[in-house]
Backbone as a ProteinNet text record, in pm:
[ID]
protein_1_A
[PRIMARY]
MSFDTVQEYTEGIDGFPFDENGKPAVIVIPHPNTKQQETNILAVLFSNRAAGFTALARYDLAYKDAEMCILLEAKWSKGYVRKGKALLGLHRYKEAATAYSKAVECESSTRAQEKERHDREIECLCQQNETNNKAYLNLMDKVKMLETQLDDYKLVFGSAGKKQA
[TERTIARY]
-8926.9	-9035	-9083.3	-9114.7	-9152.4	-9304.2	-9345.4	-9487.3	-9538.1	-9453.2	-9492.9	-9526.6	-9448.5	-9474.4	-9608.9	-9634	-9762.3	-9876.1	-9854.6	-9956.5	-9984.5	-9880.8	-9899.8	-9985.3	-9960.5	-10043.2	-10187.3	-10204.1	-10338.6	-10411.7	-10343.3	-10404.5	-10443.2	-10356.4	-10387.6	-10509.8	-10518.9	-10632.8	-10760.8	-10751.4	-10869.8	-10929.3	-10851.4	-10900.1	-10989	-11002.5	-11082.6	-11221.1	-11319.1	-11455.2	-11469.7	-11549.9	-11582.8	-11734.4	-11785.8	-11931.1	-11976.8	-12108.3	-12163.3	-12112	-12058.6	-12002.6	-11853.6	-11798.3	-11656	-11565	-11624	-11542.4	-11504	-11377.9	-11332.3	-11384.3	-11399.6	-11437.5	-11318.5	-11347.1	-11240.4	-11209.2	-11088.6	-11045.6	-10917.4	-10919.9	-10801.7	-10740.1	-10608.2	-10534.3	-10420.4	-10368.3	-10247	-10133.3	-10054.7	-9945.7	-9817.7	-9722.8	-9605.7	-9507.8	-9514.2	-9416.1	-9460.6	-9569.5	-9614.6	-9636.4	-9642.3	-9666.7	-9815.2	-9895.6	-10038.1	-10064.5	-10171.5	-10206.7	-10270.9	-10344.1	-10408.2	-10382.7	-10369.4	-10350.3	-10443.3	-10501.9	-10586.9	-10495.6	-10492.5	-10400.9	-10430.2	-10554.5	-10589.4	-10528.8	-10524.8	-10460.5	-10312.4	-10249.6	-10107.9	-10089.5	-10178.6	-10168.4	-10185.8	-10284.9	-10303.7	-10183.1	-10129.4	-10011.7	-9893.1	-9869.4	-9756.3	-9776.2	-9900.3	-9923.9	-9909	-9949.7	-9930.7	-9782	-9699.8	-9554.4	-9505.1	-9559	-9521	-9560.1	-9682.5	-9726.3	-9642.3	-9604.8	-9519.5	-9384.4	-9327.8	-9198.6	-9208.6	-9326.7	-9348.4	-9397.2	-9398.1	-9443.4	-9590.2	-9669.5	-9814.6	-9881.6	-9860.1	-9901.7	-10053.1	-10127.4	-10273.3	-10322.8	-10265.2	-10303.4	-10250.5	-10130.9	-10074.6	-10163.5	-10211.8	-10300.2	-10428.2	-10489.1	-10612.7	-10589.4	-10476.4	-10446.7	-10417.1	-10349.4	-10322.5	-10453.6	-10547	-10678.3	-10750.5	-10741.4	-10803.4	-10735.7	-10605.1	-10530.6	-10578.8	-10593.4	-10639.2	-10782.6	-10865.3	-11003.4	-11006.6	-10915.9	-10912.2	-10842.3	-10737.1	-10657.2	-10628	-10728	-10715.8	-10610.6	-10574.6	-10476	-10334.8	-10316.2	-10185.9	-10112.7	-9998.7	-9925.9	-9880.2	-9854.7	-9799.7	-9893.1	-10023.9	-10118.5	-10103.7	-10083.7	-10067.8	-9933.3	-9831.2	-9701.2	-9713.2	-9779.5	-9799.6	-9879.6	-9980.9	-10062.3	-9976.7	-9894.3	-9806.7	-9712.4	-9653.2	-9561.7	-9635.2	-9755	-9833.9	-9870.3	-9910.7	-9946.9	-9826.9	-9709.5	-9587.9	-9566.8	-9583.2	-9568.2	-9670.3	-9787.7	-9893.4	-9879.8	-9773.9	-9744.8	-9854	-9913.7	-10016.3	-9951.8	-9864.9	-9774.2	-9844.1	-9944.2	-10014.4	-10083.3	-10148.4	-10215.9	-10114.7	-9999.4	-9893.6	-9846.6	-9828.5	-9785.6	-9889.4	-10016.5	-10123.7	-10119.7	-10097.2	-10089.8	-9972.5	-9856.4	-9740	-9764.9	-9833.1	-9866.4	-9955.5	-10050.5	-10139.4	-10060.3	-9961.4	-9876.7	-9801.6	-9747.6	-9675.3	-9770.7	-9890.5	-9991.5	-10025.4	-10044.9	-10075.4	-9959.8	-9839.2	-9721.3	-9704.5	-9728.1	-9718.7	-9821.7	-9942	-10048.6	-10012.6	-9959.1	-9918.6	-9809.8	-9712.7	-9603.7	-9656.4	-9750.2	-9808.3	-9883	-9956.1	-10028.1	-9930.3	-9820.6	-9720	-9656	-9627	-9567.6	-9664.8	-9791.9	-9893.4	-9902.8	-9903.6	-9908.9	-9783.7	-9668.2	-9542.1	-9544.4	-9592.4	-9600	-9691.9	-9805.2	-9896.2	-9828.7	-9753.4	-9683	-9579.8	-9505.4	-9405.1	-9473.5	-9584.6	-9658.1	-9705.2	-9755.1	-9801.7	-9685.6	-9572	-9454.3	-9405.9	-9410.3	-9370.2	-9463.7	-9593.1	-9689.3	-9665.8	-9638.9	-9610	-9483.4	-9383	-9257.7	-9281.6	-9361	-9391.2	-9466.2	-9562.9	-9638.6	-9546.3	-9458.4	-9364.2	-9267.6	-9221.6	-9131.3	-9200.2	-9325.9	-9400.6	-9419	-9452.1	-9470.8	-9339.7	-9228.2	-9097.3	-9062.7	-9082.1	-9051.9	-9141.2	-9266.7	-9358.9	-9310.7	-9268.7	-9217.1	-9090.4	-9002.7	-8879.8	-8911.9	-9013.3	-9056.3	-9104.6	-9178.7	-9228	-9113.2	-9013.1	-8895.4	-8823.7	-8805.2	-8739.7	-8818.3	-8951.7	-9035.8	-9021.4	-9020.5	-9004.8	-8866.8	-8763.9	-8628.9	-8623.6	-8688.4	-8693.3	-8767.6	-8879.3	-8955.7	-8874.4	-8798.1	-8714.3	-8603.9	-8543	-8439.5	-8499.1	-8618.7	-8685.9	-8715	-8761.7	-8791.4	-8664.8	-8554	-8427.8	-8383.2	-8404	-8366.2	-8449	-8577.7	-8666.5	-8654.5	-8657.4	-8664.3	-8535.8	-8438.9	-8318	-8246.8	-8219.4	-8145.4	-8231	-8360.9	-8449.3	-8458.3	-8457.2	-8464.7	-8341.4	-8224.3	-8100.5	-8097.7	-8154.4	-8151.6	-8237.8	-8350.4	-8439.7	-8383.2	-8302.7	-8249.7	-8145.8
6010	5932.2	6004.7	5929.9	5989.9	5993.6	6068.2	6074.3	5936.1	5857.3	5721.6	5635.1	5650.3	5573.2	5612.9	5743.2	5792	5736.6	5732	5679.9	5531.9	5456.1	5314.5	5299.3	5383.6	5379.5	5417	5515	5556.3	5440.6	5368.2	5252.4	5146.4	5127	5031.2	5073.1	5201.6	5253.5	5242.8	5274	5270.3	5130.5	5028.4	4891	4850.7	4938.5	4907.2	4969.2	4906.4	4961.9	5082.7	5180	5297.1	5307.4	5361.8	5377	5503.9	5531.5	5646.3	5780.1	5781.7	5904.5	5918.9	5826.3	5832.6	5775	5709.8	5648.4	5507.6	5472.2	5339.3	5229.4	5113.1	4995.2	4953.5	4899.8	4854.6	4709.5	4686.9	4552.7	4523.4	4421	4388	4258.6	4254.4	4136	4112.3	3990.6	3968.5	4049	4113.4	4197.1	4159.9	4093.4	4039.7	4145	4267.8	4368.7	4454.7	4420	4496.2	4402.1	4459.4	4377.5	4348.8	4424.1	4397.8	4267.4	4201.6	4079.5	4109.9	4219.8	4257.2	4405.2	4438.8	4577.3	4606.1	4722.6	4763	4803.8	4723.5	4746.5	4879	4919.9	5047.4	5163.9	5152	5255	5265.2	5151.7	5150.7	5220.8	5192.5	5257	5408.2	5452.8	5597.7	5660.1	5590.7	5641.4	5655.9	5553.3	5557.5	5663.5	5678.1	5780.9	5919.7	5935.4	6063	6097	5996.3	6018.7	6061.4	5998.9	6035.8	6178.4	6215.6	6353.2	6453	6416.9	6504.8	6523.2	6415.2	6423.7	6510	6513.5	6595.5	6736.3	6767.5	6897.7	6924.7	6820.5	6833.2	6808.8	6903.4	6887.7	6880.4	6946.8	6940.6	6798.2	6732.9	6594.1	6498.3	6526.7	6444.1	6451.1	6570.6	6589.1	6506.4	6511	6435	6285	6236.8	6093.7	6056.3	6144.4	6117.5	6109.3	6196.8	6193.5	6061.4	6013.7	5884.7	5771.3	5778.1	5676.8	5673.8	5791.8	5801.4	5751	5781.6	5733.3	5580.4	5517.8	5371.7	5307.5	5371.3	5315.2	5425.2	5459.5	5572.4	5550.7	5426.6	5399.5	5380.5	5402.2	5381.9	5515.5	5524.4	5651	5705.5	5618.5	5663.8	5761.3	5740.9	5833.1	5974.3	5983.9	6115	6178.6	6096.3	6148.7	6204.6	6129.9	6178.4	6309.1	6314.7	6436.2	6552.5	6526.9	6631.9	6687.3	6598.6	6644.2	6727.9	6683.6	6759.4	6896.8	6901.4	7029	7122.1	7067.5	7150.5	7213.3	7132.2	7183.3	7289.9	7282.1	7381.4	7500.8	7500.5	7606.9	7618.5	7507.1	7501.9	7435.5	7511.8	7457.1	7407.4	7479.7	7434.6	7300.5	7289.5	7164.1	7051.2	7084.6	6984.1	6933.6	7026	6986.7	6895.3	6926.2	6841.9	6702.6	6697.3	6567.5	6485.4	6549.9	6478.2	6431.9	6514.6	6476.8	6352.4	6349.3	6232.4	6108.2	6126.7	6013.8	5956.6	6045.2	6000.1	5927.5	5981.5	5917.9	5777.5	5764.3	5632.3	5535.5	5584.2	5498.8	5455.6	5548.2	5514.7	5409.7	5425.6	5329.5	5192.6	5192.6	5067.2	4999.1	5076.7	5019.6	4964.1	5035.2	4987.3	4856	4848.1	4724.3	4610.6	4641.2	4538.1	4490.1	4583	4545.3	4458.6	4497.4	4419.4	4278.2	4267.9	4137	4055.7	4121.2	4054.2	4002.7	4085.3	4043.4	3922.6	3922.4	3806.7	3681.7	3696.8	3582.2	3527.4	3615.8	3572.9	3498.8	3552.9	3487.8	3348.3	3338.2	3209.3	3110.4	3157.5	3070.8	3024.7	3113.5	3075.1	2968	2983.9	2883.3	2749.6	2755.2	2631.9	2566.7	2647.1	2594.7	2527.3	2591.1	2533.4	2400.6	2397.6	2274.7	2165.3	2201.2	2103.7	2052.9	2141.5	2099.3	2000	2028.4	1936.9	1801.4	1803.8	1678.3	1600.7	1670.9	1605.6	1542.1	1616.3	1562.4	1442.9	1449.9	1338.2	1216	1238.3	1130.1	1070	1153.6	1103.4	1019.8	1061.1	981.6	843.9	839.4	711.5	624.8	686	610.8	550.2	629.2	578.5	461.1	475.4	369.1	242.2	256.9	141.2	78.1	161.5	106.9	26.5	77	5.7	-126.7	-123.7	-246.6	-346.1	-296.8	-384.2	-446.8	-365.7	-419.9	-527.5	-501.9	-600.9	-728.2	-713	-826.8	-908.9	-840.1	-910.6	-985.1	-926.8	-993.4	-1120.4	-1110.8	-1224.3	-1329	-1285.2	-1380.2	-1389.6	-1309.3	-1303.6	-1436.6	-1506.1	-1631.3	-1743.5	-1742.7	-1846.5	-1835.2	-1714.5	-1693.7	-1746.4	-1740.8	-1787	-1939.8	-2009.7	-2155.1	-2211.9	-2147.4	-2198.4	-2173.9	-2076.5	-2044.6	-2139
-10503.4	-10559.3	-10684.9	-10784.8	-10912.7	-10930.2	-11031.3	-11065.2	-11105.3	-11172.7	-11213.5	-11092.3	-10986.3	-10864.6	-10804.9	-10800.7	-10750.1	-10835.4	-10965.9	-11056.9	-11028.5	-10995.5	-10962.3	-10836.7	-10736.4	-10615.3	-10648.2	-10736.6	-10777.5	-10843.6	-10929.9	-10995.4	-10892.3	-10793.9	-10687.9	-10608.7	-10575.8	-10499.9	-10581.7	-10710.3	-10797	-10809.3	-10778.2	-10786	-10669.2	-10568.8	-10451.1	-10461.6	-10396.5	-10399.7	-10306.6	-10349.8	-10270	-10263.1	-10152.1	-10141.8	-10213.4	-10207.2	-10279.9	-10226.8	-10103.3	-10046.1	-10074.1	-10149.2	-10181.8	-10075.5	-9975.7	-9870.8	-9914.2	-9893.2	-9935.5	-9844.4	-9901.8	-9824.3	-9738.8	-9622.9	-9534.5	-9568.2	-9613.9	-9651.8	-9575.7	-9492.3	-9414.3	-9464.5	-9462.9	-9505.2	-9407.3	-9400	-9321.1	-9382.6	-9299	-9349.7	-9275.5	-9341.6	-9273.2	-9222.4	-9272.8	-9234.4	-9117.5	-9053.1	-8937.7	-8821.9	-8703.3	-8586.1	-8570.6	-8641.3	-8638.8	-8711.8	-8673.9	-8744.2	-8877.8	-8882.3	-9007.5	-9034.2	-9158.3	-9197.9	-9313.6	-9309.5	-9419.8	-9534.6	-9638	-9749.9	-9817.9	-9817.1	-9878.8	-9799.5	-9668.2	-9585.9	-9620.5	-9644.5	-9682.9	-9817.4	-9911.8	-10043.3	-10032.3	-9955	-9937.1	-9867	-9767.9	-9697.3	-9791.7	-9871.3	-9964.4	-10072.2	-10119.5	-10220.5	-10158.3	-10033.1	-9963.3	-9955.8	-9928.9	-9926.2	-10064	-10167.3	-10303.8	-10336.8	-10301.6	-10326.9	-10246.7	-10125.1	-10044.5	-10112.8	-10163.9	-10233.7	-10359.1	-10420.2	-10540.1	-10505	-10375.3	-10324.5	-10358.5	-10369.5	-10390.1	-10254.9	-10165.8	-10027	-10009.9	-10097.3	-10089.1	-10113	-10213.1	-10243	-10136	-10085.9	-9978.6	-9854.7	-9825.7	-9710.2	-9725.9	-9842.5	-9867	-9850.9	-9903.1	-9889.5	-9744.8	-9672.8	-9531.3	-9453.6	-9486	-9421.1	-9449.9	-9573	-9607.8	-9531.2	-9520.2	-9445.4	-9300.2	-9241.3	-9102.1	-9088.7	-9186.1	-9185.3	-9180.3	-9253.3	-9261.1	-9141.9	-9092.4	-8981.9	-8880.8	-8800.4	-8707.8	-8599.4	-8572.5	-8467.3	-8521.7	-8650.7	-8714	-8719.6	-8656.8	-8646.1	-8780.9	-8875.9	-9003.8	-9075.7	-9065.8	-9128.4	-9073.5	-8942.7	-8879.4	-8915.3	-8931.5	-8975.2	-9116.4	-9204.6	-9342.4	-9341.5	-9256.7	-9245.7	-9195.8	-9095.6	-9042.7	-9147.9	-9227.7	-9333.7	-9437.7	-9474.3	-9572.3	-9516.3	-9391.1	-9329.3	-9317.5	-9290.5	-9289.9	-9426.9	-9530.4	-9666.4	-9700.3	-9637.5	-9659.2	-9563.7	-9483.5	-9385.7	-9279.4	-9245.7	-9140.8	-9018.7	-8953.5	-8853.1	-8726.9	-8679.1	-8558.1	-8582.1	-8696.9	-8729.8	-8748.6	-8805.3	-8822.8	-8686.9	-8593	-8458.1	-8393.7	-8415	-8361	-8423.6	-8554.5	-8623.6	-8571.2	-8554	-8501.5	-8358.1	-8281.1	-8143.9	-8142.3	-8233.9	-8244.2	-8286.7	-8374.3	-8416.1	-8296.5	-8213	-8093.3	-7998.7	-7984.4	-7899	-7948.8	-8079.5	-8138	-8116.4	-8138.3	-8123.6	-7978.6	-7885	-7742.5	-7705.1	-7756.7	-7729.8	-7786.3	-7907.7	-7971.2	-7889.1	-7844.8	-7764.2	-7632.2	-7569.8	-7444.4	-7466.9	-7577.4	-7609.6	-7636.2	-7705.9	-7733.4	-7603.9	-7512	-7384.1	-7304.4	-7305	-7234.4	-7291.9	-7424.1	-7489.7	-7456.1	-7459.8	-7427.9	-7284.3	-7191.6	-7051.5	-7034.6	-7107.3	-7100.7	-7156.1	-7265.1	-7323.4	-7226.1	-7160.3	-7061.5	-6946.9	-6898.3	-6789.9	-6832.1	-6953.5	-7005.6	-7016.7	-7066.2	-7077.5	-6940.2	-6842.4	-6706.6	-6650.8	-6675.9	-6630.2	-6699.8	-6830.1	-6903.5	-6849.3	-6820.2	-6766.6	-6631.6	-6546.6	-6415.6	-6430.6	-6520.6	-6546.6	-6599	-6691.5	-6747.2	-6641.2	-6553.5	-6445.9	-6352.4	-6317.5	-6230.2	-6297.9	-6425.7	-6499.4	-6505.7	-6526.7	-6533.4	-6398.7	-6290.3	-6157.4	-6125.4	-6164.1	-6144.4	-6222.7	-6344.9	-6428.5	-6366.9	-6315.3	-6252.5	-6128.3	-6051.7	-5935.7	-5980.4	-6089.8	-6141.6	-6191.1	-6253.3	-6299.3	-6179.3	-6074	-5952.1	-5894.3	-5890.7	-5837.2	-5921.6	-6053.6	-6141.8	-6125.9	-6109.9	-6088.8	-5959.1	-5854.4	-5726.3	-5742.2	-5813.7	-5837.2	-5918.7	-6015.6	-6096.9	-6011.9	-5925.2	-5835.7	-5744.1	-5688.8	-5603.6	-5682.7	-5805	-5890.4	-5913.2	-5940.6	-5964.2	-5839.6	-5721.9	-5597.5	-5575.9	-5604.7	-5580.1	-5689.8	-5815.4	-5925.3	-6006.7	-5976.1	-6057.3	-6069.7	-5958.8	-5965.6	-6022.7	-5999.2	-6052.7	-6203.5	-6254.4	-6398.4	-6467.6	-6403.7	-6465	-6472.5	-6370.8	-6370.3	-6481.9	-6510.9	-6614.1	-6753	-6770.3	-6901.8	-6941
[MASK]
+++++++++++++++++++++++++++++++++++++++++++++++++++++++++++++++++++++++++++++++++++++++++++++++++++++++++++++++++++++++++++++++++++++++++++++++++++++++++++++++++++++

C-alpha cells in the first residue's frame, strides 16, 4: 500500500464530523460486503488506513487508527487484528497477543450469533413448510370433494343436459 492510498483514506476520514474531544461521529450505512446489516463506514476507513500505515511501517499511526476503529466498532474483529499488527510492529508482544485474543473472541461471538440466526431461519422455514403442506392437503381434500360433487351432478343431470342441447 502506498502513501497516496493512505492519504486517500485520510481525506475520507477528514470528511466526517468529530466532536470537541476529537471523537468521530457514529455514522452507519448498509454495507454489502459484510454479513452485518449496517457498518460504520468511518470504522472501515480507520481500519483500512491502519493497514496502510502498517504496510508503511508507521506502527504508531496504525495503532491510533486501530484504536479509533475499535472505538467505533467494538464488536468487529478486524479492528483488533489491525491493533495486534501495529503492536507487533511496536514490539509490544503481550499487548498484541491480547488484541489478537480479543479478535478471536469477537469472531467467535459473531459466528455464534450467525449460527443462532441461521437456526431461527431454518425453524421458521420448517414452520412455513408445515403450514404450506397443511394448506395443500386441505386444498386437495376440497378438490376431491368437488370432483365427487361433479360426478354426482353428471349422474343426476348428465343425460338430461344432453337431450336439451
